[in-house]
OpenMM code with the backbone's topology and positions (N, CA, C; nanometers):
from openmm import Vec3, app, unit

residues = "UNK UNK UNK UNK UNK UNK UNK UNK UNK UNK UNK UNK UNK UNK UNK UNK UNK UNK UNK UNK UNK UNK UNK UNK UNK UNK UNK UNK UNK UNK UNK UNK UNK UNK UNK UNK UNK UNK UNK UNK UNK UNK UNK UNK UNK UNK UNK UNK UNK UNK UNK UNK UNK UNK UNK UNK UNK UNK UNK UNK UNK UNK UNK UNK UNK UNK UNK UNK UNK UNK UNK UNK UNK UNK UNK UNK UNK UNK UNK UNK UNK UNK UNK UNK UNK UNK UNK UNK UNK UNK UNK UNK UNK UNK UNK UNK UNK UNK UNK UNK UNK UNK UNK UNK UNK UNK UNK UNK UNK UNK UNK UNK UNK UNK UNK UNK UNK UNK UNK UNK UNK UNK UNK UNK UNK UNK UNK UNK UNK UNK UNK UNK UNK UNK UNK UNK UNK UNK UNK UNK UNK UNK UNK UNK UNK UNK UNK".split()
positions = [
    Vec3(-2.6339, 19.2082, 14.9477),
    Vec3(-2.7535, 19.1016, 15.0505),
    Vec3(-2.8614, 19.2549, 15.1126),
    Vec3(-2.9546, 19.2790, 15.0888),
    Vec3(-3.0502, 19.3647, 15.1013),
    Vec3(-3.1750, 19.2745, 15.1699),
    Vec3(-3.1781, 19.3668, 15.3053),
    Vec3(-3.2819, 19.3029, 15.3614),
    Vec3(-3.4017, 19.4428, 15.3157),
    Vec3(-3.5150, 19.4128, 15.2849),
    Vec3(-3.5865, 19.5281, 15.2758),
    Vec3(-3.6056, 19.7089, 15.3543),
    Vec3(-3.5793, 19.7700, 15.3682),
    Vec3(-3.5392, 19.8860, 15.4344),
    Vec3(-3.6639, 19.9406, 15.5440),
    Vec3(-3.7645, 19.9322, 15.4334),
    Vec3(-3.9175, 19.9906, 15.4481),
    Vec3(-4.0072, 19.9255, 15.4205),
    Vec3(-4.1129, 19.8753, 15.4910),
    Vec3(-4.2087, 19.7935, 15.5024),
    Vec3(-4.3485, 19.8974, 15.5827),
    Vec3(-4.4494, 19.9610, 15.4802),
    Vec3(-4.5807, 20.0245, 15.5367),
    Vec3(-4.6563, 19.9384, 15.5639),
    Vec3(-4.7015, 19.9584, 15.7272),
    Vec3(-4.8123, 19.8554, 15.7376),
    Vec3(-4.8987, 19.9738, 15.8129),
    Vec3(-4.9647, 20.0522, 15.7532),
    Vec3(-5.0850, 20.0904, 15.8563),
    Vec3(-5.0165, 20.1954, 15.8957),
    Vec3(-4.8955, 20.2806, 15.8972),
    Vec3(-4.8189, 20.3620, 15.9688),
    Vec3(-4.7193, 20.2707, 15.9981),
    Vec3(-4.7444, 20.1801, 16.0050),
    Vec3(-4.5647, 20.0942, 16.0437),
    Vec3(-4.4985, 20.0973, 15.9994),
    Vec3(-4.3331, 20.1556, 16.0586),
    Vec3(-4.1633, 20.1262, 15.9272),
    Vec3(-4.1079, 20.0272, 15.9528),
    Vec3(-4.0585, 19.9517, 15.9128),
    Vec3(-3.9828, 19.8395, 15.9280),
    Vec3(-3.8391, 19.8874, 15.8619),
    Vec3(-3.7175, 19.9332, 15.9433),
    Vec3(-3.6507, 19.9868, 15.8422),
    Vec3(-3.5336, 19.9480, 15.9859),
    Vec3(-3.3609, 19.9703, 15.9128),
    Vec3(-3.2106, 19.8887, 16.0366),
    Vec3(-3.2540, 19.9543, 16.1453),
    Vec3(-3.1642, 19.9154, 16.2584),
    Vec3(-3.2006, 20.0083, 16.3506),
    Vec3(-3.0223, 20.1052, 16.3068),
    Vec3(-3.0878, 20.2546, 16.3747),
    Vec3(-3.0121, 20.3273, 16.4249),
    Vec3(-2.9306, 20.3395, 16.5688),
    Vec3(-2.7742, 20.4208, 16.5543),
    Vec3(-2.7520, 20.4272, 16.7017),
    Vec3(-2.8476, 20.5044, 16.7390),
    Vec3(-2.8996, 20.6297, 16.6974),
    Vec3(-2.9723, 20.7288, 16.7837),
    Vec3(-3.1007, 20.6436, 16.8475),
    Vec3(-3.1028, 20.4793, 16.7829),
    Vec3(-3.2468, 20.3780, 16.8267),
    Vec3(-3.2044, 20.3233, 17.0040),
    Vec3(-3.0750, 20.3426, 17.0473),
    Vec3(-3.0851, 20.2579, 17.1325),
    Vec3(-3.1342, 20.2839, 17.2551),
    Vec3(-3.1225, 20.4023, 17.2570),
    Vec3(-3.2737, 20.4213, 17.4518),
    Vec3(-3.3560, 20.3737, 17.4840),
    Vec3(-3.4396, 20.4497, 17.3099),
    Vec3(-3.6015, 20.3761, 17.3005),
    Vec3(-3.5390, 20.1925, 17.3041),
    Vec3(-3.4660, 20.1542, 17.2286),
    Vec3(-3.4792, 20.0323, 17.1661),
    Vec3(-3.4656, 19.9776, 17.3683),
    Vec3(-3.3720, 20.0132, 17.4369),
    Vec3(-3.3806, 19.8579, 17.5222),
    Vec3(-3.5121, 19.9657, 17.6479),
    Vec3(-3.5356, 20.0489, 17.6212),
    Vec3(-3.6642, 20.1324, 17.7163),
    Vec3(-3.7419, 20.0021, 17.6699),
    Vec3(-3.8168, 20.0055, 17.5368),
    Vec3(-3.9181, 19.8512, 17.5033),
    Vec3(-3.8388, 19.7169, 17.5596),
    Vec3(-3.7392, 19.6690, 17.5213),
    Vec3(-3.6436, 19.5607, 17.6120),
    Vec3(-3.6920, 19.5517, 17.7342),
    Vec3(-3.6803, 19.7098, 17.8182),
    Vec3(-3.6553, 19.6632, 17.9922),
    Vec3(-3.8770, 19.6503, 17.9719),
    Vec3(-3.9185, 19.6922, 17.9261),
    Vec3(-4.1218, 19.6705, 17.9141),
    Vec3(-4.1714, 19.5476, 17.8611),
    Vec3(-4.0560, 19.4586, 17.7700),
    Vec3(-4.1035, 19.3711, 17.7321),
    Vec3(-4.0594, 19.2509, 17.8390),
    Vec3(-4.0111, 19.2471, 17.9415),
    Vec3(-3.8864, 19.1802, 18.0545),
    Vec3(-3.7878, 19.0769, 17.9013),
    Vec3(-3.7351, 19.1468, 17.8736),
    Vec3(-3.5956, 19.0766, 17.7674),
    Vec3(-3.4990, 19.0793, 17.8432),
    Vec3(-3.4868, 19.1784, 17.9246),
    Vec3(-3.3061, 19.2500, 17.9754),
    Vec3(-3.2950, 19.1275, 18.0861),
    Vec3(-3.2119, 19.1265, 18.0413),
    Vec3(-3.1686, 18.9771, 18.2039),
    Vec3(-3.0075, 19.0285, 18.2403),
    Vec3(-2.9815, 19.0296, 18.4033),
    Vec3(-2.8711, 19.0172, 18.4559),
    Vec3(-2.7714, 19.0240, 18.4108),
    Vec3(-2.7886, 18.8904, 18.3513),
    Vec3(-2.6140, 18.8549, 18.3090),
    Vec3(-2.6188, 18.9354, 18.1075),
    Vec3(-2.7250, 19.0052, 18.0666),
    Vec3(-2.7058, 19.0073, 17.9755),
    Vec3(-2.6729, 19.1982, 17.8840),
    Vec3(-2.5898, 19.2218, 17.9290),
    Vec3(-2.6059, 19.3994, 17.9262),
    Vec3(-2.6541, 19.4526, 17.7422),
    Vec3(-2.7756, 19.5174, 17.8068),
    Vec3(-2.8334, 19.5303, 17.6628),
    Vec3(-2.7943, 19.5747, 17.5372),
    Vec3(-2.7457, 19.6985, 17.6035),
    Vec3(-2.6108, 19.8119, 17.5075),
    Vec3(-2.4929, 19.6929, 17.4488),
    Vec3(-2.4431, 19.6691, 17.4964),
    Vec3(-2.3288, 19.5220, 17.4597),
    Vec3(-2.4282, 19.4396, 17.3412),
    Vec3(-2.4572, 19.3816, 17.3742),
    Vec3(-2.5126, 19.2929, 17.2706),
    Vec3(-2.5317, 19.3542, 17.1297),
    Vec3(-2.6375, 19.5152, 17.1984),
    Vec3(-2.6791, 19.6114, 17.0324),
    Vec3(-2.4810, 19.6851, 16.9882),
    Vec3(-2.4380, 19.6440, 17.0484),
    Vec3(-2.2668, 19.7559, 17.0247),
    Vec3(-2.2518, 19.5795, 16.9637),
    Vec3(-2.2818, 19.4459, 17.0176),
    Vec3(-2.1759, 19.3348, 16.9060),
    Vec3(-2.3048, 19.3018, 16.7785),
    Vec3(-2.3926, 19.2881, 16.8024),
    Vec3(-2.5647, 19.3385, 16.6505),
    Vec3(-2.4431, 19.3954, 16.5620),
    Vec3(-2.4353, 19.5179, 16.6430),
    Vec3(-2.4251, 19.6005, 16.4694),
    Vec3(-2.2653, 19.5602, 16.4081),
    Vec3(-2.1799, 19.4776, 16.4734),
    Vec3(-2.0638, 19.4545, 16.4314),
    Vec3(-2.0672, 19.3084, 16.3086),
    Vec3(-2.1604, 19.2388, 16.3258),
    Vec3(-2.2608, 19.1903, 16.2254),
    Vec3(-2.3859, 19.1720, 16.2093),
    Vec3(-2.3654, 19.1484, 16.0452),
    Vec3(-2.5359, 19.1217, 15.9992),
    Vec3(-2.5809, 19.2399, 16.0395),
    Vec3(-2.5465, 19.3649, 16.0826),
    Vec3(-2.6433, 19.4614, 16.1264),
    Vec3(-2.7336, 19.5220, 16.0474),
    Vec3(-2.7495, 19.4767, 15.9107),
    Vec3(-2.8861, 19.4889, 15.8642),
    Vec3(-2.9895, 19.4220, 15.8669),
    Vec3(-2.9567, 19.3027, 15.9457),
    Vec3(-3.0629, 19.1728, 16.0202),
    Vec3(-3.0736, 19.2272, 16.1494),
    Vec3(-3.1019, 19.3797, 16.1929),
    Vec3(-3.1018, 19.4724, 16.3091),
    Vec3(-3.2103, 19.5287, 16.3160),
    Vec3(-3.3495, 19.5118, 16.3364),
    Vec3(-3.4363, 19.5068, 16.2425),
    Vec3(-3.4966, 19.6386, 16.3965),
    Vec3(-3.5777, 19.7669, 16.3749),
    Vec3(-3.7665, 19.7880, 16.4176),
    Vec3(-3.8045, 19.8062, 16.3912),
    Vec3(-3.9095, 19.7818, 16.4519),
    Vec3(-4.0413, 19.8614, 16.3597),
    Vec3(-4.0483, 20.0340, 16.3963),
    Vec3(-4.0854, 20.0638, 16.3325),
    Vec3(-4.1684, 20.2838, 16.3692),
    Vec3(-4.2804, 20.3254, 16.3593),
    Vec3(-4.3328, 20.3478, 16.4374),
    Vec3(-4.5018, 20.3669, 16.4677),
    Vec3(-4.5054, 20.5384, 16.5125),
    Vec3(-4.5339, 20.6042, 16.4363),
    Vec3(-4.5550, 20.7480, 16.4677),
    Vec3(-4.4394, 20.8077, 16.5122),
    Vec3(-4.3594, 20.7384, 16.4947),
    Vec3(-4.2041, 20.8199, 16.5794),
    Vec3(-4.1794, 20.7453, 16.6923),
    Vec3(-4.2454, 20.6428, 16.7542),
    Vec3(-4.1982, 20.5595, 16.8415),
    Vec3(-4.2315, 20.3980, 16.7963),
    Vec3(-3.9912, 20.3810, 16.8437),
    Vec3(-4.0476, 20.2833, 16.7961),
    Vec3(-4.0965, 20.1140, 16.9020),
    Vec3(-4.1700, 20.0756, 16.8469),
    Vec3(-4.3037, 19.9735, 16.9039),
    Vec3(-4.2300, 19.8005, 16.9036),
    Vec3(-4.1474, 19.7821, 16.7932),
    Vec3(-4.1241, 19.6597, 16.7828),
    Vec3(-3.9339, 19.6753, 16.7856),
    Vec3(-3.8416, 19.5445, 16.7948),
    Vec3(-3.7348, 19.4919, 16.7463),
    Vec3(-3.7227, 19.3062, 16.6987),
    Vec3(-3.6314, 19.3553, 16.6332),
    Vec3(-3.6378, 19.1912, 16.6492),
    Vec3(-3.4620, 19.2143, 16.5916),
    Vec3(-3.3675, 19.0638, 16.6241),
    Vec3(-3.1981, 19.1314, 16.6465),
    Vec3(-3.2453, 18.9128, 16.5174),
    Vec3(-3.2288, 18.9030, 16.3815),
    Vec3(-3.2352, 18.8096, 16.3223),
    Vec3(-2.9681, 18.7962, 16.2242),
    Vec3(-2.9710, 18.6715, 16.2270),
    Vec3(-2.8567, 18.6515, 16.1921),
    Vec3(-2.8868, 18.4633, 16.1490),
    Vec3(-2.7437, 18.4910, 16.0793),
    Vec3(-2.7353, 18.3639, 15.9651),
    Vec3(-2.5402, 18.3382, 15.9775),
    Vec3(-2.5486, 18.2373, 16.0833),
    Vec3(-2.4328, 18.1379, 16.0608),
    Vec3(-2.3631, 18.0621, 16.0049),
    Vec3(-2.4075, 18.0289, 15.8864),
    Vec3(-2.3824, 17.9295, 15.7921),
    Vec3(-2.4089, 17.8086, 15.7432),
    Vec3(-2.4843, 17.7918, 15.8866),
    Vec3(-2.5966, 17.6839, 15.9210),
    Vec3(-2.7200, 17.6264, 15.9423),
    Vec3(-2.6992, 17.8031, 16.0490),
    Vec3(-2.8305, 17.8170, 16.0895),
    Vec3(-2.9384, 17.9191, 16.0736),
    Vec3(-3.0059, 17.9784, 16.1094),
    Vec3(-2.9939, 18.1109, 16.0842),
    Vec3(-3.0862, 18.1684, 16.2738),
    Vec3(-3.0494, 18.2392, 16.3344),
    Vec3(-3.1470, 18.2782, 16.5107),
    Vec3(-3.1906, 18.3687, 16.4746),
    Vec3(-3.2781, 18.3822, 16.5784),
    Vec3(-3.3659, 18.5406, 16.5788),
    Vec3(-3.3564, 18.5521, 16.7214),
    Vec3(-3.3081, 18.6656, 16.7809),
    Vec3(-3.3107, 18.7182, 16.9421),
    Vec3(-3.3736, 18.8969, 16.8749),
    Vec3(-3.5050, 18.8844, 17.0394),
    Vec3(-3.4406, 19.0582, 17.0531),
    Vec3(-3.5911, 19.0488, 16.9834),
    Vec3(-3.6727, 18.9278, 16.9287),
    Vec3(-3.8394, 18.9665, 16.8993),
    Vec3(-3.8922, 19.0563, 17.0389),
    Vec3(-3.9533, 19.1945, 16.9918),
    Vec3(-4.0761, 19.2733, 17.0932),
    Vec3(-4.1643, 19.3730, 17.0289),
    Vec3(-4.1974, 19.3447, 17.1035),
    Vec3(-4.2713, 19.4327, 17.0542),
    Vec3(-4.3998, 19.4793, 17.1920),
    Vec3(-4.4204, 19.6319, 17.1864),
    Vec3(-4.4363, 19.7399, 17.2737),
    Vec3(-4.6239, 19.6627, 17.3740),
    Vec3(-4.5928, 19.6533, 17.4885),
    Vec3(-4.7083, 19.5815, 17.4725),
    Vec3(-4.8277, 19.6548, 17.4902),
    Vec3(-4.8590, 19.8246, 17.4810),
    Vec3(-4.9765, 19.8505, 17.3792),
    Vec3(-4.9680, 19.8546, 17.3053),
    Vec3(-4.9335, 19.7633, 17.2341),
    Vec3(-4.9071, 19.7544, 17.0254),
    Vec3(-4.9520, 19.6195, 16.9982),
    Vec3(-4.9627, 19.5174, 17.1020),
    Vec3(-4.9299, 19.3784, 17.0523),
    Vec3(-5.0321, 19.3080, 17.0103),
    Vec3(-5.0842, 19.2911, 16.9775),
    Vec3(-5.2060, 19.1732, 16.8561),
    Vec3(-5.2138, 19.2550, 16.7391),
    Vec3(-5.1418, 19.3516, 16.7394),
    Vec3(-5.1567, 19.4059, 16.5658),
    Vec3(-5.0324, 19.3997, 16.4897),
    Vec3(-5.0103, 19.2363, 16.4758),
    Vec3(-4.9163, 19.2531, 16.3267),
    Vec3(-4.7644, 19.2838, 16.3614),
    Vec3(-4.7776, 19.3194, 16.4237),
    Vec3(-4.6055, 19.4565, 16.4217),
    Vec3(-4.4931, 19.2929, 16.4354),
    Vec3(-4.5779, 19.2087, 16.5631),
    Vec3(-4.4560, 19.0782, 16.5492),
    Vec3(-4.3910, 18.9694, 16.4112),
    Vec3(-4.5544, 18.9410, 16.3788),
    Vec3(-4.5568, 18.8964, 16.2360),
    Vec3(-4.4655, 18.9572, 16.1005),
    Vec3(-4.5205, 19.0819, 16.0874),
    Vec3(-4.4101, 19.2054, 16.0263),
    Vec3(-4.2539, 19.2062, 16.0535),
    Vec3(-4.2093, 19.1885, 16.1733),
    Vec3(-4.1379, 19.1915, 16.2318),
    Vec3(-4.0200, 19.0635, 16.1203),
    Vec3(-4.1487, 18.9188, 16.1297),
    Vec3(-4.0586, 18.8421, 16.1970),
    Vec3(-4.0432, 18.8377, 16.0027),
    Vec3(-4.1465, 18.8468, 15.9682),
    Vec3(-4.1595, 18.8339, 15.8067),
    Vec3(-4.0008, 18.9006, 15.7840),
    Vec3(-3.9780, 19.0243, 15.7499),
    Vec3(-3.8690, 19.0915, 15.6977),
    Vec3(-3.7319, 19.0118, 15.8088),
    Vec3(-3.7282, 19.0210, 15.8928),
    Vec3(-3.5694, 18.9379, 15.9721),
    Vec3(-3.6059, 18.7305, 15.8164),
    Vec3(-3.7186, 18.7021, 15.8687),
    Vec3(-3.6728, 18.4975, 15.7760),
    Vec3(-3.6498, 18.5757, 15.5854),
    Vec3(-3.6995, 18.6530, 15.5283),
    Vec3(-3.6717, 18.7210, 15.3669),
    Vec3(-3.5256, 18.7382, 15.3950),
    Vec3(-3.4970, 18.8993, 15.5067),
    Vec3(-3.3493, 18.8310, 15.4990),
    Vec3(-3.2163, 18.7192, 15.4910),
    Vec3(-3.3101, 18.6544, 15.6142),
    Vec3(-3.2106, 18.5120, 15.5803),
    Vec3(-3.2014, 18.4591, 15.4996),
    Vec3(-3.3562, 18.4402, 15.4506),
    Vec3(-3.3416, 18.3013, 15.3038),
    Vec3(-3.3065, 18.4248, 15.2114),
    Vec3(-3.2720, 18.5511, 15.2345),
    Vec3(-3.2007, 18.6212, 15.0856),
    Vec3(-3.0542, 18.6264, 15.1043),
    Vec3(-2.9751, 18.5318, 15.2305),
    Vec3(-2.8679, 18.5189, 15.3001),
    Vec3(-2.8495, 18.3616, 15.2362),
    Vec3(-2.9204, 18.2609, 15.2238),
    Vec3(-2.9398, 18.1185, 15.1704),
    Vec3(-2.9616, 18.0302, 15.3277),
    Vec3(-3.0478, 18.0876, 15.3928),
    Vec3(-3.0448, 18.0518, 15.5163),
    Vec3(-3.2118, 17.9276, 15.4989),
    Vec3(-3.1593, 17.7885, 15.5555),
    Vec3(-3.2744, 17.7056, 15.5205),
    Vec3(-3.3271, 17.6492, 15.6757),
    Vec3(-3.2973, 17.7776, 15.7580),
    Vec3(-3.3568, 17.7012, 15.8596),
    Vec3(-3.3503, 17.7997, 15.9843),
    Vec3(-3.4318, 17.8211, 16.0423),
    Vec3(-3.4265, 17.9578, 16.1415),
    Vec3(-3.4766, 17.8108, 16.2910),
    Vec3(-3.3873, 17.9149, 16.3203),
    Vec3(-3.3730, 17.8192, 16.5009),
    Vec3(-3.3790, 17.9643, 16.6151),
    Vec3(-3.4913, 17.9158, 16.6984),
    Vec3(-3.4520, 18.0552, 16.8348),
    Vec3(-3.5315, 17.9691, 17.0223),
    Vec3(-3.4979, 18.0372, 17.0812),
    Vec3(-3.5085, 17.9809, 17.1904),
    Vec3(-3.6110, 18.1261, 17.2376),
    Vec3(-3.7153, 17.9702, 17.3693),
    Vec3(-3.8060, 18.1343, 17.4410),
    Vec3(-3.7183, 18.0374, 17.5982),
    Vec3(-3.7299, 18.1322, 17.6840),
    Vec3(-3.7591, 18.1429, 17.7884),
    Vec3(-3.8898, 17.9835, 17.8297),
    Vec3(-3.8795, 17.9385, 17.9461),
    Vec3(-3.9906, 17.8358, 17.9730),
    Vec3(-4.1210, 17.9103, 18.0409),
    Vec3(-4.0672, 18.0504, 18.0875),
    Vec3(-4.2582, 18.0666, 18.1599),
    Vec3(-4.3267, 18.0977, 18.0522),
    Vec3(-4.2100, 18.1332, 17.9254),
    Vec3(-4.2821, 18.2806, 17.7962),
    Vec3(-4.3527, 18.1795, 17.7188),
    Vec3(-4.5263, 18.1885, 17.8355),
    Vec3(-4.6126, 18.0876, 17.7523),
    Vec3(-4.6249, 18.1695, 17.5864),
    Vec3(-4.6811, 18.2581, 17.6395),
    Vec3(-4.6977, 18.3397, 17.5492),
    Vec3(-4.6673, 18.3454, 17.4140),
    Vec3(-4.4877, 18.3566, 17.3854),
    Vec3(-4.3947, 18.3517, 17.3160),
    Vec3(-4.4636, 18.2611, 17.2409),
    Vec3(-4.4299, 18.1552, 17.3372),
    Vec3(-4.4392, 18.0115, 17.2481),
    Vec3(-4.5515, 17.9995, 17.1222),
    Vec3(-4.6969, 18.0305, 17.1962),
    Vec3(-4.8561, 18.0491, 17.1726),
    Vec3(-4.8066, 18.1081, 17.0472),
    Vec3(-4.7855, 18.2342, 17.0510),
    Vec3(-4.7238, 18.3214, 16.9325),
    Vec3(-4.6251, 18.2734, 16.8132),
    Vec3(-4.5757, 18.2028, 16.8345),
    Vec3(-4.4558, 18.1371, 16.7427),
    Vec3(-4.5339, 18.0136, 16.6769),
    Vec3(-4.5764, 17.9465, 16.7555),
    Vec3(-4.6554, 17.8682, 16.6912),
    Vec3(-4.7521, 17.8768, 16.6213),
    Vec3(-4.8228, 18.0069, 16.6556),
    Vec3(-4.9349, 18.0280, 16.5686),
    Vec3(-4.8841, 18.1233, 16.3897),
    Vec3(-4.7209, 18.1271, 16.4161),
    Vec3(-4.6843, 18.1706, 16.2670),
    Vec3(-4.5882, 18.0914, 16.2032),
    Vec3(-4.6212, 17.9429, 16.2602),
    Vec3(-4.5420, 17.8498, 16.1941),
    Vec3(-4.4284, 17.7924, 16.2712),
    Vec3(-4.3636, 17.7812, 16.3679),
    Vec3(-4.2083, 17.7476, 16.3887),
    Vec3(-4.2866, 17.6389, 16.5030),
    Vec3(-4.2218, 17.5267, 16.5403),
    Vec3(-4.2587, 17.4251, 16.5865),
    Vec3(-4.1665, 17.4564, 16.7519),
    Vec3(-4.2367, 17.3183, 16.8341),
    Vec3(-4.1178, 17.2614, 16.9748),
    Vec3(-4.0641, 17.2189, 16.9037),
    Vec3(-3.9607, 17.2120, 16.9211),
    Vec3(-3.8598, 17.0705, 16.8638),
    Vec3(-3.8313, 16.9579, 17.0084),
    Vec3(-3.7508, 16.8442, 16.9784),
    Vec3(-3.7414, 16.7761, 17.1025),
    Vec3(-3.5896, 16.8130, 17.0908),
    Vec3(-3.5147, 16.9046, 17.1572),
    Vec3(-3.3671, 16.9571, 17.1731),
    Vec3(-3.3259, 16.9320, 17.2900),
    Vec3(-3.2390, 16.9639, 17.3269),
    Vec3(-3.1854, 17.0118, 17.4547),
    Vec3(-3.1032, 17.1504, 17.4406),
    Vec3(-3.1689, 17.2355, 17.4960),
    Vec3(-3.0440, 17.3844, 17.4800),
    Vec3(-2.9988, 17.3872, 17.5839),
    Vec3(-2.8690, 17.4423, 17.4792),
    Vec3(-2.7155, 17.4576, 17.6585),
    Vec3(-2.5961, 17.4983, 17.5760),
    Vec3(-2.5738, 17.5721, 17.6259),
    Vec3(-2.4590, 17.7205, 17.6623),
    Vec3(-2.3613, 17.7083, 17.7411),
    Vec3(-2.2806, 17.8145, 17.7475),
    Vec3(-2.1463, 17.8048, 17.8006),
    Vec3(-2.1571, 17.9269, 17.7968),
    Vec3(-2.1012, 18.0447, 17.9637),
    Vec3(-2.0541, 18.2048, 17.9141),
    Vec3(-1.9434, 18.1975, 17.9179),
    Vec3(-1.8401, 18.2343, 17.8129),
    Vec3(-1.7823, 18.2970, 17.7630),
    Vec3(-1.7106, 18.4007, 17.8458),
    Vec3(-1.7202, 18.4764, 17.9013),
    Vec3(-1.7496, 18.5736, 18.0013),
    Vec3(-1.8666, 18.6722, 18.0261),
] * unit.nanometer
topology = app.Topology()
chain = topology.addChain("A")
for resn in residues:
    res = topology.addResidue(resn, chain)
    for name in ("N", "CA", "C"):
        topology.addAtom(name, app.Element.getBySymbol(name[0]), res)
């Protein structure tokens, strides 16, 4: 399965994550308030690189990483994590472009539906996802830490 490795859009390149991107990606996630105490971002990256690494995408503009998305497919549903766009690059179509490439990659794997979770306080993210066709569903999100 090939995720398109390059999409040009106003000097924007969307490509798979490279190990050299680590520090820039984590810094972006911190600027976007995506890093929480119970998730080590470097461990999250290492785990993702073991499973469908081609669905870990970065958006690069003029040599700087300005966006990321992690997608995955478990055979039943697709999932989106760590969608981020640098604050000074928001509202320029980067998030939409990242989601489009991620959705194409999931579709190529036969994924019929995509799920994602948004923290309750992040109404801007909810609005963004609704704008690109996602809907709030009547589900209860549950989780259990295994370590």
